[in-house]
GUTOR-127800 format. One record per atom (N, C-alpha, C, CB): residue number from 1; chain; atom name; x, y, z. Coordinates in steps of 0.1 Angstrom, whole numbers, plus 5000, padded with zeros to 4 digits. Glycine has a CB too. Layout:
! GUTOR-127800
TORRO   i ch at   xx   yy   zz
TORRO NUM  A CA    X    Y    Z
...
//
This chain:
! GUTOR-127800
TORRO   i ch at   xx   yy   zz
TORRO   1  A  N 6792 2363 6818
TORRO   1  A CA 6806 2366 6812
TORRO   1  A  C 6815 2354 6811
TORRO   1  A CB 6814 2377 6822
TORRO   2  A  N 6816 2346 6825
TORRO   2  A CA 6825 2336 6824
TORRO   2  A  C 6818 2323 6827
TORRO   2  A CB 6836 2338 6833
TORRO   3  A  N 6805 2324 6833
TORRO   3  A CA 6796 2313 6837
TORRO   3  A  C 6785 2315 6833
TORRO   3  A CB 6796 2310 6850
TORRO   4  A  N 6777 2305 6827
TORRO   4  A CA 6764 2305 6822
TORRO   4  A  C 6756 2299 6835
TORRO   4  A CB 6762 2297 6807
TORRO   5  A  N 6746 2306 6841
TORRO   5  A CA 6739 2301 6853
TORRO   5  A  C 6735 2287 6852
TORRO   5  A CB 6728 2308 6855
TORRO   6  A  N 6732 2283 6839
TORRO   6  A CA 6727 2269 6836
TORRO   6  A  C 6737 2260 6831
TORRO   6  A CB 6716 2269 6825
TORRO   7  A  N 6750 2265 6828
TORRO   7  A CA 6760 2256 6823
TORRO   7  A  C 6772 2256 6831
TORRO   7  A CB 6763 2260 6810
TORRO   8  A  N 6782 2249 6826
TORRO   8  A CA 6794 2246 6835
TORRO   8  A  C 6802 2261 6834
TORRO   8  A CB 6803 2232 6830
TORRO   9  A  N 6812 2260 6844
TORRO   9  A CA 6823 2272 6842
TORRO   9  A  C 6832 2270 6831
TORRO   9  A CB 6833 2274 6855
TORRO  10  A  N 6838 2282 6827
TORRO  10  A CA 6849 2281 6816
TORRO  10  A  C 6861 2283 6822
TORRO  10  A CB 6847 2292 6805
TORRO  11  A  N 6872 2280 6814
TORRO  11  A CA 6886 2282 6818
TORRO  11  A  C 6889 2297 6822
TORRO  11  A CB 6895 2278 6807
TORRO  12  A  N 6896 2298 6831
TORRO  12  A CA 6901 2311 6834
TORRO  12  A  C 6909 2317 6824
TORRO  12  A CB 6908 2310 6845
TORRO  13  A  N 6908 2332 6825
TORRO  13  A CA 6914 2340 6813
TORRO  13  A  C 6927 2347 6818
TORRO  13  A CB 6905 2351 6808
TORRO  14  A  N 6939 2346 6811
TORRO  14  A CA 6951 2351 6815
TORRO  14  A  C 6954 2362 6807
TORRO  14  A CB 6961 2341 6814
TORRO  15  A  N 6956 2375 6813
TORRO  15  A CA 6958 2388 6805
TORRO  15  A  C 6973 2392 6810
TORRO  15  A CB 6946 2400 6809
TORRO  16  A  N 6979 2401 6802
TORRO  16  A CA 6992 2406 6804
TORRO  16  A  C 7004 2400 6798
TORRO  16  A CB 6994 2405 6817
TORRO  17  A  N 7000 2391 6790
TORRO  17  A CA 7012 2384 6784
TORRO  17  A  C 7005 2379 6770
TORRO  17  A CB 7020 2370 6794
TORRO  18  A  N 7013 2382 6758
TORRO  18  A CA 7010 2376 6746
TORRO  18  A  C 7020 2364 6741
TORRO  18  A CB 7010 2387 6735
TORRO  19  A  N 7016 2355 6737
TORRO  19  A CA 7022 2342 6734
TORRO  19  A  C 7033 2346 6725
TORRO  19  A CB 7013 2332 6727
TORRO  20  A  N 7046 2341 6727
TORRO  20  A CA 7057 2344 6719
TORRO  20  A  C 7064 2358 6722
TORRO  20  A CB 7052 2344 6704
TORRO  21  A  N 7058 2365 6730
TORRO  21  A CA 7065 2379 6733
TORRO  21  A  C 7079 2375 6740
TORRO  21  A CB 7056 2389 6743
TORRO  22  A  N 7088 2382 6735
TORRO  22  A CA 7102 2381 6741
TORRO  22  A  C 7103 2391 6753
TORRO  22  A CB 7113 2382 6731
TORRO  23  A  N 7108 2385 6765
TORRO  23  A CA 7110 2393 6775
TORRO  23  A  C 7125 2393 6777
TORRO  23  A CB 7102 2389 6788
TORRO  24  A  N 7130 2404 6784
TORRO  24  A CA 7144 2405 6790
TORRO  24  A  C 7145 2405 6805
TORRO  24  A CB 7151 2418 6787
TORRO  25  A  N 7156 2399 6809
TORRO  25  A CA 7159 2398 6823
TORRO  25  A  C 7158 2413 6829
TORRO  25  A CB 7174 2392 6825
TORRO  26  A  N 7149 2413 6839
TORRO  26  A CA 7148 2425 6847
TORRO  26  A  C 7133 2431 6843
TORRO  26  A CB 7161 2435 6846
TORRO  27  A  N 7127 2427 6832
TORRO  27  A CA 7115 2432 6829
TORRO  27  A  C 7104 2427 6839
TORRO  27  A CB 7112 2428 6815
TORRO  28  A  N 7094 2438 6843
TORRO  28  A CA 7084 2434 6853
TORRO  28  A  C 7073 2431 6844
TORRO  28  A CB 7081 2445 6863
TORRO  29  A  N 7067 2420 6847
TORRO  29  A CA 7056 2413 6840
TORRO  29  A  C 7044 2412 6849
TORRO  29  A CB 7061 2398 6834
TORRO  30  A  N 7032 2419 6845
TORRO  30  A CA 7021 2419 6855
TORRO  30  A  C 7009 2409 6848
TORRO  30  A CB 7017 2436 6857
TORRO  31  A  N 7007 2398 6855
TORRO  31  A CA 6997 2390 6849
TORRO  31  A  C 6984 2390 6857
TORRO  31  A CB 7003 2375 6848
TORRO  32  A  N 6974 2388 6850
TORRO  32  A CA 6960 2387 6856
TORRO  32  A  C 6954 2374 6853
TORRO  32  A CB 6951 2399 6851
TORRO  33  A  N 6947 2368 6862
TORRO  33  A CA 6939 2356 6859
TORRO  33  A  C 6925 2359 6863
TORRO  33  A CB 6944 2345 6866
TORRO  34  A  N 6915 2358 6855
TORRO  34  A CA 6902 2360 6859
TORRO  34  A  C 6893 2349 6856
TORRO  34  A CB 6897 2371 6853
TORRO  35  A  N 6886 2346 6866
TORRO  35  A CA 6876 2334 6867
TORRO  35  A  C 6864 2336 6871
TORRO  35  A CB 6881 2323 6875
TORRO  36  A  N 6852 2331 6864
TORRO  36  A CA 6838 2333 6869
TORRO  36  A  C 6837 2324 6882
TORRO  36  A CB 6826 2328 6857
TORRO  37  A  N 6828 2329 6890
TORRO  37  A CA 6823 2321 6902
TORRO  37  A  C 6811 2315 6901
TORRO  37  A CB 6824 2329 6913
TORRO  38  A  N 6806 2306 6910
TORRO  38  A CA 6813 2303 6922
TORRO  38  A  C 6824 2295 6920
TORRO  38  A CB 6805 2298 6932
TORRO  39  A  N 6836 2299 6925
TORRO  39  A CA 6847 2292 6924
TORRO  39  A  C 6853 2290 6939
TORRO  39  A CB 6857 2299 6914
TORRO  40  A  N 6858 2280 6942
TORRO  40  A CA 6864 2278 6957
TORRO  40  A  C 6878 2284 6957
TORRO  40  A CB 6864 2262 6962
TORRO  41  A  N 6886 2285 6946
TORRO  41  A CA 6898 2292 6948
TORRO  41  A  C 6906 2295 6932
TORRO  41  A CB 6907 2282 6957
TORRO  42  A  N 6912 2304 6933
TORRO  42  A CA 6919 2308 6919
TORRO  42  A  C 6934 2310 6924
TORRO  42  A CB 6913 2322 6911
TORRO  43  A  N 6943 2302 6920
TORRO  43  A CA 6956 2300 6924
TORRO  43  A  C 6966 2300 6911
TORRO  43  A CB 6957 2287 6931
TORRO  44  A  N 6978 2309 6912
TORRO  44  A CA 6990 2308 6903
TORRO  44  A  C 6999 2299 6905
TORRO  44  A CB 6997 2319 6904
TORRO  45  A  N 7005 2291 6897
TORRO  45  A CA 7016 2284 6899
TORRO  45  A  C 7027 2285 6888
TORRO  45  A CB 7013 2271 6900
TORRO  46  A  N 7039 2282 6891
TORRO  46  A CA 7051 2283 6882
TORRO  46  A  C 7055 2270 6881
TORRO  46  A CB 7062 2293 6887
TORRO  47  A  N 7056 2264 6869
TORRO  47  A CA 7063 2251 6865
TORRO  47  A  C 7075 2251 6857
TORRO  47  A CB 7055 2242 6859
TORRO  48  A  N 7087 2247 6862
TORRO  48  A CA 7098 2247 6853
TORRO  48  A  C 7108 2235 6860
TORRO  48  A CB 7105 2263 6852
TORRO  49  A  N 7115 2229 6850
TORRO  49  A CA 7123 2219 6852
TORRO  49  A  C 7118 2209 6864
TORRO  49  A CB 7135 2225 6854
TORRO  50  A  N 7107 2203 6861
TORRO  50  A CA 7099 2194 6869
TORRO  50  A  C 7095 2197 6882
TORRO  50  A CB 7106 2182 6869
TORRO  51  A  N 7094 2209 6884
TORRO  51  A CA 7091 2216 6899
TORRO  51  A  C 7080 2224 6896
TORRO  51  A CB 7102 2225 6905
TORRO  52  A  N 7070 2222 6905
TORRO  52  A CA 7057 2231 6904
TORRO  52  A  C 7057 2237 6917
TORRO  52  A CB 7041 2224 6901
TORRO  53  A  N 7056 2252 6917
TORRO  53  A CA 7054 2258 6929
TORRO  53  A  C 7042 2267 6929
TORRO  53  A CB 7065 2266 6933
TORRO  54  A  N 7035 2267 6940
TORRO  54  A CA 7023 2278 6943
TORRO  54  A  C 7029 2290 6944
TORRO  54  A CB 7014 2276 6955
TORRO  55  A  N 7023 2302 6938
TORRO  55  A CA 7027 2313 6940
TORRO  55  A  C 7018 2323 6948
TORRO  55  A CB 7030 2318 6927
TORRO  56  A  N 7023 2334 6955
TORRO  56  A CA 7014 2342 6962
TORRO  56  A  C 7011 2353 6952
TORRO  56  A CB 7019 2348 6975
TORRO  57  A  N 6996 2357 6953
TORRO  57  A CA 6991 2366 6943
TORRO  57  A  C 6981 2375 6950
TORRO  57  A CB 6984 2357 6931
TORRO  58  A  N 6978 2385 6945
TORRO  58  A CA 6967 2395 6951
TORRO  58  A  C 6954 2393 6942
TORRO  58  A CB 6973 2412 6949
TORRO  59  A  N 6945 2387 6950
TORRO  59  A CA 6932 2383 6944
TORRO  59  A  C 6921 2393 6950
TORRO  59  A CB 6930 2368 6948
TORRO  60  A  N 6911 2395 6941
TORRO  60  A CA 6898 2404 6944
TORRO  60  A  C 6887 2396 6938
TORRO  60  A CB 6898 2421 6937
TORRO  61  A  N 6875 2399 6945
TORRO  61  A CA 6863 2393 6938
TORRO  61  A  C 6853 2405 6937
TORRO  61  A CB 6856 2380 6946
TORRO  62  A  N 6847 2407 6924
TORRO  62  A CA 6838 2417 6921
TORRO  62  A  C 6826 2412 6916
TORRO  62  A CB 6843 2427 6912
TORRO  63  A  N 6815 2421 6918
TORRO  63  A CA 6802 2418 6911
TORRO  63  A  C 6800 2427 6900
TORRO  63  A CB 6789 2419 6921
TORRO  64  A  N 6797 2421 6888
TORRO  64  A CA 6797 2428 6875
TORRO  64  A  C 6783 2427 6868
TORRO  64  A CB 6808 2423 6866
TORRO  65  A  N 6778 2438 6861
TORRO  65  A CA 6768 2435 6852
TORRO  65  A  C 6753 2435 6860
TORRO  65  A CB 6771 2420 6845
TORRO  66  A  N 6742 2435 6851
TORRO  66  A CA 6729 2436 6857
TORRO  66  A  C 6726 2423 6862
TORRO  66  A CB 6719 2440 6848
TORRO  67  A  N 6732 2411 6859
TORRO  67  A CA 6729 2398 6863
TORRO  67  A  C 6737 2394 6875
TORRO  67  A CB 6732 2389 6853
TORRO  68  A  N 6745 2405 6882
TORRO  68  A CA 6753 2403 6893
TORRO  68  A  C 6762 2393 6892
TORRO  68  A CB 6745 2400 6903
TORRO  69  A  N 6768 2389 6879
TORRO  69  A CA 6778 2381 6878
TORRO  69  A  C 6791 2383 6888
TORRO  69  A CB 6781 2380 6865
TORRO  70  A  N 6796 2373 6893
TORRO  70  A CA 6807 2375 6902
TORRO  70  A  C 6819 2369 6895
TORRO  70  A CB 6804 2370 6915
TORRO  71  A  N 6830 2378 6896
TORRO  71  A CA 6842 2372 6889
TORRO  71  A  C 6855 2374 6899
TORRO  71  A CB 6845 2379 6875
TORRO  72  A  N 6865 2365 6899
TORRO  72  A CA 6876 2365 6909
TORRO  72  A  C 6887 2368 6899
TORRO  72  A CB 6879 2352 6918
TORRO  73  A  N 6895 2379 6903
TORRO  73  A CA 6907 2382 6896
TORRO  73  A  C 6920 2382 6904
TORRO  73  A CB 6906 2396 6890
TORRO  74  A  N 6930 2374 6900
TORRO  74  A CA 6944 2373 6908
TORRO  74  A  C 6954 2378 6900
TORRO  74  A CB 6948 2358 6913
TORRO  75  A  N 6961 2387 6906
TORRO  75  A CA 6973 2394 6900
TORRO  75  A  C 6985 2390 6903
TORRO  75  A CB 6973 2408 6902
TORRO  76  A  N 6995 2388 6895
TORRO  76  A CA 7008 2383 6899
TORRO  76  A  C 7018 2392 6892
TORRO  76  A CB 7010 2367 6894
TORRO  77  A  N 7028 2396 6899
TORRO  77  A CA 7039 2405 6894
TORRO  77  A  C 7052 2396 6895
TORRO  77  A CB 7039 2419 6904
TORRO  78  A  N 7058 2396 6883
TORRO  78  A CA 7070 2389 6881
TORRO  78  A  C 7082 2398 6876
TORRO  78  A CB 7067 2378 6871
TORRO  79  A  N 7093 2397 6884
TORRO  79  A CA 7105 2403 6878
TORRO  79  A  C 7112 2392 6871
TORRO  79  A CB 7115 2410 6890
TORRO  80  A  N 7112 2392 6858
TORRO  80  A CA 7117 2383 6850
TORRO  80  A  C 7132 2380 6851
TORRO  80  A CB 7114 2386 6837
TORRO  81  A  N 7136 2367 6853
TORRO  81  A CA 7148 2362 6857
TORRO  81  A  C 7154 2352 6846
TORRO  81  A CB 7147 2354 6870
TORRO  82  A  N 7167 2350 6842
TORRO  82  A CA 7171 2340 6833
TORRO  82  A  C 7164 2326 6833
TORRO  82  A CB 7184 2338 6835
TORRO  83  A  N 7160 2321 6846
TORRO  83  A CA 7155 2309 6848
TORRO  83  A  C 7140 2309 6842
TORRO  83  A CB 7156 2305 6863
TORRO  84  A  N 7134 2320 6841
TORRO  84  A CA 7120 2319 6836
TORRO  84  A  C 7120 2316 6821
TORRO  84  A CB 7113 2333 6839
TORRO  85  A  N 7130 2315 6813
TORRO  85  A CA 7129 2312 6800
TORRO  85  A  C 7124 2299 6799
TORRO  85  A CB 7141 2312 6794
TORRO  86  A  N 7113 2296 6792
TORRO  86  A CA 7106 2283 6791
TORRO  86  A  C 7098 2279 6803
TORRO  86  A CB 7117 2273 6788
TORRO  87  A  N 7097 2288 6813
TORRO  87  A CA 7089 2283 6824
TORRO  87  A  C 7074 2285 6821
TORRO  87  A CB 7093 2290 6838
TORRO  88  A  N 7065 2278 6826
TORRO  88  A CA 7051 2278 6825
TORRO  88  A  C 7045 2284 6838
TORRO  88  A CB 7047 2265 6822
TORRO  89  A  N 7036 2294 6835
TORRO  89  A CA 7030 2300 6846
TORRO  89  A  C 7014 2297 6843
TORRO  89  A CB 7033 2315 6847
TORRO  90  A  N 7009 2290 6853
TORRO  90  A CA 6995 2285 6851
TORRO  90  A  C 6986 2291 6863
TORRO  90  A CB 6994 2269 6849
TORRO  91  A  N 6973 2292 6859
TORRO  91  A CA 6963 2297 6867
TORRO  91  A  C 6953 2286 6867
TORRO  91  A CB 6957 2311 6862
TORRO  92  A  N 6949 2282 6880
TORRO  92  A CA 6938 2272 6882
TORRO  92  A  C 6927 2276 6889
TORRO  92  A CB 6943 2260 6888
TORRO  93  A  N 6915 2275 6884
TORRO  93  A CA 6902 2279 6891
TORRO  93  A  C 6896 2266 6895
TORRO  93  A CB 6891 2288 6882
TORRO  94  A  N 6893 2266 6908
TORRO  94  A CA 6886 2252 6914
TORRO  94  A  C 6871 2257 6916
TORRO  94  A CB 6893 2246 6929
TORRO  95  A  N 6864 2247 6911
TORRO  95  A CA 6849 2249 6912
TORRO  95  A  C 6844 2237 6918
TORRO  95  A CB 6842 2252 6897
TORRO  96  A  N 6831 2237 6923
TORRO  96  A CA 6826 2225 6930
TORRO  96  A  C 6826 2213 6922
TORRO  96  A CB 6812 2227 6934
TORRO  97  A  N 6825 2214 6909
TORRO  97  A CA 6824 2203 6899
TORRO  97  A  C 6837 2199 6891
TORRO  97  A CB 6814 2208 6889
TORRO  98  A  N 6847 2210 6891
TORRO  98  A CA 6859 2207 6883
TORRO  98  A  C 6870 2216 6886
TORRO  98  A CB 6856 2207 6868
TORRO  99  A  N 6883 2214 6883
TORRO  99  A CA 6893 2223 6883
TORRO  99  A  C 6897 2227 6868
TORRO  99  A CB 6904 2217 6890
TORRO 100  A  N 6898 2239 6865
TORRO 100  A CA 6900 2244 6850
TORRO 100  A  C 6913 2251 6851
TORRO 100  A CB 6888 2253 6843
TORRO 101  A  N 6921 2250 6840
TORRO 101  A CA 6935 2256 6841
TORRO 101  A  C 6938 2263 6827
TORRO 101  A CB 6946 2243 6843
TORRO 102  A  N 6943 2274 6829
TORRO 102  A CA 6950 2280 6815
TORRO 102  A  C 6964 2284 6818
TORRO 102  A CB 6943 2295 6809
TORRO 103  A  N 6973 2284 6808
TORRO 103  A CA 6987 2286 6811
TORRO 103  A  C 6995 2295 6801
TORRO 103  A CB 6994 2271 6811
TORRO 104  A  N 7005 2299 6804
TORRO 104  A CA 7014 2307 6794
TORRO 104  A  C 7028 2301 6795
TORRO 104  A CB 7014 2324 6796
TORRO 105  A  N 7036 2301 6784
TORRO 105  A CA 7051 2297 6786
TORRO 105  A  C 7060 2309 6783
TORRO 105  A CB 7055 2285 6777
TORRO 106  A  N 7068 2314 6790
TORRO 106  A CA 7076 2325 6788
TORRO 106  A  C 7089 2324 6780
TORRO 106  A CB 7079 2330 6801
TORRO 107  A  N 7091 2335 6771
TORRO 107  A CA 7104 2333 6763
TORRO 107  A  C 7113 2346 6769
TORRO 107  A CB 7100 2333 6745
TORRO 108  A  N 7123 2343 6774
TORRO 108  A CA 7132 2352 6781
TORRO 108  A  C 7146 2352 6771
TORRO 108  A CB 7136 2348 6797
TORRO 109  A  N 7150 2365 6768
TORRO 109  A CA 7162 2367 6760
TORRO 109  A  C 7174 2369 6770
TORRO 109  A CB 7160 2379 6751
TORRO 110  A  N 7183 2361 6769
TORRO 110  A CA 7194 2361 6779
TORRO 110  A  C 7208 2363 6772
TORRO 110  A CB 7195 2347 6787
TORRO 111  A  N 7216 2369 6779
TORRO 111  A CA 7230 2371 6771
TORRO 111  A  C 7237 2358 6772
TORRO 111  A CB 7240 2383 6778
TORRO 112  A  N 7243 2354 6761
TORRO 112  A CA 7251 2342 6758
TORRO 112  A  C 7266 2347 6761
TORRO 112  A CB 7250 2336 6743
TORRO 113  A  N 7273 2341 6771
TORRO 113  A CA 7286 2343 6774
TORRO 113  A  C 7294 2331 6768
TORRO 113  A CB 7287 2345 6789
TORRO 114  A  N 7303 2334 6759
TORRO 114  A CA 7312 2325 6754
TORRO 114  A  C 7328 2328 6759
TORRO 114  A CB 7311 2326 6739
TORRO 115  A  N 7334 2318 6764
TORRO 115  A CA 7347 2318 6770
TORRO 115  A  C 7358 2314 6760
TORRO 115  A CB 7346 2308 6781
//
């Protein structure tokens, strides 16, 4: 599914958000990041305004299919805030030979206050 036993691993797959989807403040966003194994780690990060922060997520490892392919899925729940507009959420899977990354950029609709 994610790795060919004879080939290199592939980028992790992010689920739960479609590009250009507009979110509102207070929305609950549930993201998933799935990576094939063997991987040493699957980690979520938030990148905004020149600051990258590692995020806490709920990760599970499962065996699937007749070939006993092993995949790791890390779930991240976000309550959308105004500062999430244009923030990048990225998932990195680290393997023995490389680190591979997938990312999404959020679009958050915020109220505009004019004085």
